[in-house]
N, C-alpha and C positions, 0 to 999 in steps of 0.2 A: 298514721302519725300526722300531727298538726303542730309544727313549731313555727316560730315567726323570726324573721331576720330583717332588722332595719339597718341599712348601710348609708351613713352620711346623709340622712334625711333632713331636708329643710322645707319649710313652708313659708312663703312670702305672699302677703295679701296685695291686692291691687294698689293700695296707697303707699306701698313700700314697707309696711310694718312686718317685721320678722317674727313670726309666731313660734317657729321651731328652727333651730340652727344646728346643722351637722350632727344630728343624733344617730349614734350607732348602738344597737341593742339587740341581743339574741334572747329569745324565749324558747326554752327547750320543750319538747313534747311532754305534757303532763306537769309542767312547772306552773307555780302560782306566783306571778310577778306583779308587784304593785307599783304604779307610777304615782309618786308622791310629790306634792309641792303646793304652794299657795295659788289662789285664783289667778288666772292669766299667765301661768307659767308654760302653757303649751301641752299639758298632759292630755286634755280632751281632744286637741287637734291631732295628736299622735294616734289616739284611739280611732278617730274617724278615718285617718289614712289607712290604718290596718284593716278597718271594716270595708274599705273601698268606697266610702262616702265622699272622700276628698283625695285629689291627686297631689302628691308632693311636688314642690317646685323643682327640687333637685334630690338626687339620691333614689334609692329603691326600697320597696317593701315587698318581701318575698314570703309566701306561705308554703309550707311543705304539702299541705292538703288543698283541696278545692275551696273556693269561696262559699260554696253551699254548706260547708262544714262549720261556718262561722255564724254565731248569734250574738246579739247585743242587747243589754238591758240599760235603759236610759234613766237619768236622774229623776224625771218627773212621772215615771210609771207609764204614761201614754196609753191608758186603757180606754176602750170604747165604752162610754157611760150607758149606752142603750142595750149593750149585750150582757148576757150573764157571764159569770166567772168561767163556766165551761166553754162558752162561745169565744171569750177573749183568749183563753189558753189555746183552743183549737183553731183559731183563725189562720195561722200559717199553714196548717194541714189542709184546711178547706181551700185555701188559695192554690195549694199544690195539687188538689184533686184527689186527696186520700179518701177512700170510701168511708161512709159514715160509721160503720161498725168498727173499723180499725181506728178511726179517729177517736171515738169515745173510749176505746180501750186504752189508748195512749194518754188521753186526757186524765182518765181516772188514775192511771199509774203515776203520772207526774204529780197530780194533786195530792195523792196519798203520801208520796215521798216528801212533799213540802208541808204536810199537815193541814191542808185546806180541802180535804176530800168531802167534808160536810158543808162546804160553802158553794158548791158548783151551781146551785140554782139562784144564788144572789147576784145582785148587780154591784158595780164598784162603789156607788154611793152608799151602800149598806155595810161597807167594810171599814175596818180600821186602817191606819197607815201601814202597819206591818203586814196585814193581810193583803192589801193592794200590792205591796212590794213582792210578796210571794206569788201573786197572780202574774205580775210582770216577769218574774223569773221563770214561772211555769210556761209562759208563752214562748220564752227563748229555749227552754230545755225540751219542749215537746218535739222539736225538730231533731233531737238527738245530735246536737253539734259536737264537734271535737274541740273547737276553740270558742270560749265564751268571753266576751268583752263586757265589762261593767263600768259604767260612768257614774261615779258618786252615788251608788244605789241606796245608801243609808243616810244621806245628808238631810233628808226631810223628816227623819224619824227621831223620836225622843231617845234619851240616853239608855233607858232600860231596853227598849226594842232593839236599838243598835247592838247592844252587847249580846243579846240572844241570837240575832241574825248573823252576826260575825261568825259565831261557832257553827251555825247551820250551813252557811255558804262554804266554809272550809270543809266540813264533813261531806257536803254534796260534791264538791270538786274532787275530793279524794276518792269517794265511792264510785263516781262515774268516770274517773280517769281523765278529767277535763284539763285542757291547757287554759290557764286563766290570765287575762291581762286586765287589771283592776285599777281604776283611777280614784284617787281620794286626796283630800287636803288634810285628813285626820291622821296624825302620826300614830295614834293608838291602833287604828285599823291596820295601818301598814305593818307595825311591829308585831302585832298578834296574829296576823293572817298570812303574811307573805313567806314564801321560800326565799325570795330575793326582792329587794326594793331598789327602785331607780329614782333618785331625787333630782328634780328639775327646778330651775330658776330662770325666768325670763327666756324660755325656749332652749336653754343650755342644759345638757345632762352633766350635773356636777359630781355625782357619785353613784355607784351601784354595788351591791353585794348583799350577803346575808344580813338580816336586821341587826344581829348582835355585832357583826363586824363594822357596819356603818356607824352604829352608835358608839362603839369603843374607839374606832380609828377614823373619824370623819375626814374626808379628803379636803374639805374647804371650811372656811369660817361659817358660811351660810348653812351648810349641812349640820355643823356642830350646834349652831343656834336654833335650827329648826327642829331637831330631834331632842326629845327629853323634856320631862316635866318634874320640877320647874325648869325653866330655860337655863341653859348654860350661862354662867357669868363670864363676860368677855371684857377685857380691859387691857390698857397699854402697859408695857414694861420697857424700860431703857436697859439695853444690854451693855454690861461692862465685864470684860474678860480679865480674870486674874490668872496669869500664866502658870501652868502646871498645878493649878489648884481647883478653880471652879469658875462658873459663869454667874456673875451677879445680875439678878433681875430687880431693877430699882422700880418700886411701885409706890406711888404716893408718898415719897420720902422715906420709905422703908425698903428693906432688901431681903430677897429670897436667894439662897445660894444653891445652884445646881452643880453638883460635883462632876468632874470630868469622867468619873467612872460610869456615869449615865451616857449612853450612846447619843442621846439627843443633844447633849451639851456641845458636842463637836459641831453639829449642824448649826446650832444657835450661835456659836462663836463667830461665824461668818458675818453676823449682824453687829459686831462690836462697834459701839458708838452710835447705834441706831435704835429706833423703837420697833418692837414686835407686838403682836397680840397674844395674850395668854388666855386660855379658856379653862374654867374649872366648874365641873358639875357639883351638885350638892354633896354627892357621895365622896368627893375628894376633899371636903372641908369638914373640920371637926371643931366645934366651939370649945374653947379653953379659957382659963383665967388670964386676964391681961398680964403680960410679963413672963408667961410660961416660956421656958427655953425650947429651942427647936425651930422648925420652919414655921414661924408664927408671925402674922401681921395683926396689929392692934387697931381697933376702930370703935365706932359707936353704932348702936342699934338705930336703924333708920325707919324700919317698917316691920310689922309682925302680922302674919296671916295664920289663923287657926283653921285647920282642916279636919278636926276631929281625931283622926288617927295619927296626925303629926302636926307640928307647928313649923312654919318657914320663917326664918329671921333674916332680914336684909341688913347687912353690916357695911357701913361706909368706912373704908380704910384709906380714902383719899385717892383712889385709883382713877385714872382718866378713861372714859369710855372710848370704844372704837366704833367706826362706821364700816358697814359692809361695802366692799368695792363694788362698783357697777358690774352687772353681769349681762345686761341686755345687749344683744347684737346690734350693730349699727343699722339704722334705717337704710333701705335700699332706695337710692334716688329714682324718682319716676318723672317722666315728662308731663308737664301740665297739659291737661286735655281740653279744658274749656276756658272761656273768658274769665270765670271766677277763679279758677285754679291759677291762670296766668297772672291775674292781679295779685293773688295771695303770694305768689313767688316774687313779685316785684315789691310789694308793700307788706312784708310780714307783720303779723300781729305783735304788739309790744309785749315784753315780758310782764307778768303780773307782779305788782308791787305788794309787799307785805309790811304792814305797820304793826309794831309791837308796843303795847302800852306798858308803862312801869319799868322797873329796873331789871336788867338782864342778870339772871342768876346761873352760875355754872353748876351743873348737876354731875356728881361723881358716879362712876359705875359701882354698884353695890354688889357684894358677895352674898349669895343666897345659901343659908345654912339650915340643915334639918336639925330640929331638936325634939325632945319628948313633948307630947301634947300637954303634959303637966307643967312644963316650963313656961313662964309668962314674963319674959324680959320687958323692962320698961324702955320707952323711947328715949334715946340719948344715953342709955346705960353703956359703959365701956365693956368691951368683950374682945377676947383674942380669938383668932381663927388659925388653926394649924392646917397646913397644906400637906396632902399626900402627893409628893412630887411625882411618883410613878403614874399618877392619874391626871396630870396636867396635860393640856394640849397647847401647841404653839403654832402660830400662823403668820405668814408674811402679810404685812399691812397693804402692800401695793396690789397684790392680786388675790389675797385671801386664801392662798394654797397652804396646805399643811407643811410645817417645817419638821424635818427629821425622818426617820425610817418610815417607808410607806407600807412595809409588809404587814399582813394581817394574819393573826394566829387563829 
């Protein structure tokens, strides 16, 4: 068995930068967990700490099995250009002193499973990007690990290759019974491959759960905005409670009414007289004729994107946009070490000035609505947007946390 347990793990660099802040995460034996987040969020740092390549500043990383059961696939393949495919795959076995006959048998077995059995005599320079990635995976798998760590393994490949290799990696993990910890910034990879995803932002673990759970019930505004294509529409709403009736959400001079029969209305009522953030995915919005009764806001077409199978229409209803609250942990102060550092602490660099030419324009938050690919609305055309209230998301503007029941079905 090879599971992983991270307990309140933090990583602070020498200059005080906090790369990972108090992350706790369990990966069960045989589970496929994806660490998801934008560049610089700390996901690769977590992977290196699990691999034993970097020690955490605080907290602990515990593996159920020995470190020899761990293998890692890097983003840049890291193949030896002067060695053949067979030699690249078998290199860990050669270092471990495995006899040549056994080594070749295991190389052939892994290469066949990855579909590169006919490439063993070639060198990396003669291979495509997808083939090189398979060789890198073969080099990790030939050791027969129980825990496989993968750091953005598909980011250097084109869309078609990524799609095919996603399915191959999942099949391989299932057939070999591997425990997988997989790092990516690509939400499609996370949602299609993972048993469970863990979403990070600025070193902080913001949410974790099954992909469908995190998508349908995001714990924070950042998670809501990061998952989904097109991106969730996020905008401000002023809360006004009508006692024993409903909660009014005032959006750009218009009102949506959330009845008290909705359990979320009771939680939102605590924000009476304040602004909150409302999130709506495209599937929660239905285009209708202006003036249609119901939970409808009226606006104008601001932008149209044709994607072949669908058209995305951005509608300006006068809603105010929201900004995601800061998530980065505070810098840890460090003592100045040399003369230059001491001078910098006494005479800090001035803040950069920004000059903006022209007139300042306020840009509203637009609602993104899916329509048939045959529909071609004109810019500025009036349109109504009906809201499916049961699919709306509500967040606290101060900390970005979800408002309402946290339970996931």
